[in-house]
C-alpha positions, 0 to 999 in steps of 0.5 A: 442156526439152532443147537447142534447135537453131539453124536457118537456112533458106536457099532453094536456087537449085534450085527446090523445094529448101530448105537448113537450116543448123544449129548442130550436126552430125548425121552427122559426115562421112557423108551420109544420104539418105532418101525417103518410101518408106524404112522408117527404123528407126534411133534416131540423131538423123538417123533421128529427124529424117527421120521427123519431117520426113516426118510433117510431109508435103510432102517428096520427099527429104531429104539430111543432111550434117554440119550441113546438111539439104537438103529436096526439097519435093513438087510443091505442098509448102511449107517451112512448119514444117519449120524448127520440126521441126528446131529441136525435135529435142532438145526432149523435153517438148513441150506435153501431156507430163507432166514427171516430178518428183522425188517420181515418181522416189522413189515408184518 
């Protein structure tokens, strides 16, 4: 359940950089930059996405502007799986998570 994000992965002319184009804007007109050493405390979609991408591993830097996510991979890092992390940004019920029912809500 949730809203899947459509993502197109595009390699950059600069080696080790991958660009992802999304079907929705995450930052409006602002630029957001993250590095693995940053403490990301916000709950905005860009903050959540940054945490998830860094948890995925193999990333040196992350830049998000509007509907474009640019990932600078770490040396030896791979872009495998990053597209799926972005696509699942708004998917709330993941495998292993029990979906609430109407009966659960009325019992409370």
